[in-house]
C-alpha positions in Angstrom: -34.8 65.3 -23.0 -34.4 68.3 -25.4 -34.6 71.8 -23.8 -37.6 73.9 -24.8 -38.8 77.4 -24.4 -41.5 78.4 -21.9 -43.3 81.6 -20.9 -44.7 81.9 -17.4 -46.9 84.7 -16.2 -45.9 85.7 -12.7 -46.6 88.3 -10.0 -42.9 89.2 -9.6 -42.0 92.8 -9.0 -38.6 94.3 -9.8 -37.7 94.7 -6.1 -38.1 90.9 -5.7 -35.6 90.0 -8.4 -32.6 90.3 -6.2 -34.1 87.8 -3.8 -35.2 85.2 -6.4 -32.2 85.5 -8.8 -30.0 83.0 -6.9 -32.8 80.5 -6.8 -33.6 80.7 -10.5 -29.8 80.5 -11.3 -29.6 77.4 -9.2 -32.6 75.7 -10.9 -32.0 76.9 -14.5 -28.5 78.2 -14.7 -27.4 81.7 -15.5 -28.5 83.2 -18.8 -31.3 80.6 -19.3 -34.0 82.9 -18.0 -35.2 86.5 -17.9 -38.2 88.6 -17.0 -40.2 91.1 -18.9 -41.6 93.1 -16.0 -42.9 95.8 -18.3 -45.4 93.3 -19.6 -48.7 93.1 -17.7 -48.1 89.4 -17.1 -44.6 90.0 -15.6 -43.4 87.3 -18.0 -40.6 84.9 -17.1 -38.9 83.3 -20.1 -37.1 80.1 -19.5 -35.1 77.7 -21.7 -35.0 74.2 -20.1 -36.5 70.8 -20.2 -40.0 70.0 -18.9 -39.0 68.7 -15.5 -36.9 71.8 -14.8 -39.9 74.0 -15.8 -41.9 72.1 -13.2 -39.3 72.9 -10.6 -39.5 76.6 -11.5 -43.2 76.5 -11.3 -43.1 74.8 -7.8 -40.6 77.5 -6.6 -42.8 80.3 -7.9 -46.0 78.7 -6.4 -44.3 78.2 -3.0 -43.5 81.9 -3.0 -47.0 82.9 -4.3 -45.5 84.3 -7.5 -46.9 82.0 -10.2 -49.9 83.0 -12.3 -50.1 80.7 -15.4 -48.2 79.2 -18.3 -48.5 81.2 -21.5 -48.5 80.2 -25.2 -46.1 81.9 -27.6 -45.5 82.3 -31.3 -42.7 80.2 -32.7 -40.9 83.3 -33.9 -40.7 84.6 -30.3 -39.0 81.4 -29.0 -35.5 82.8 -28.5 -36.1 86.5 -28.8 -35.0 87.5 -25.3 -33.2 84.6 -23.7 -29.7 85.9 -22.6 -30.7 89.5 -22.9 -31.3 90.2 -19.3 -31.7 93.8 -18.4 -29.7 95.2 -15.5 -31.7 95.8 -12.3 -32.3 99.4 -11.4 -30.7 100.5 -8.2 -33.1 102.1 -5.7 -31.8 105.1 -4.0 -33.4 107.1 -1.2 -32.6 110.8 -1.1 -31.4 112.0 2.3 -32.3 115.6 3.2 -29.4 117.3 4.9 
């Protein structure tokens, strides 16, 4: 089956990415997915076949992170795959 492009609305927050990254890499492979957490839908973009998309949705549902599947314009299909932004490092200041 030919890989396709899917957009999934999620409830993922940036702090959760470190925990779910290994699971998404195991299901999809590295560089086959990314998030747009600045979007109000916390969009997960994936490039895979239909059965793999269903595995991702099951993983997200199991962790209460799935909202819905989104439609997209054909011109958006490969716009962001492979352009994963680095995670921000959270630092707590220590008063001395």
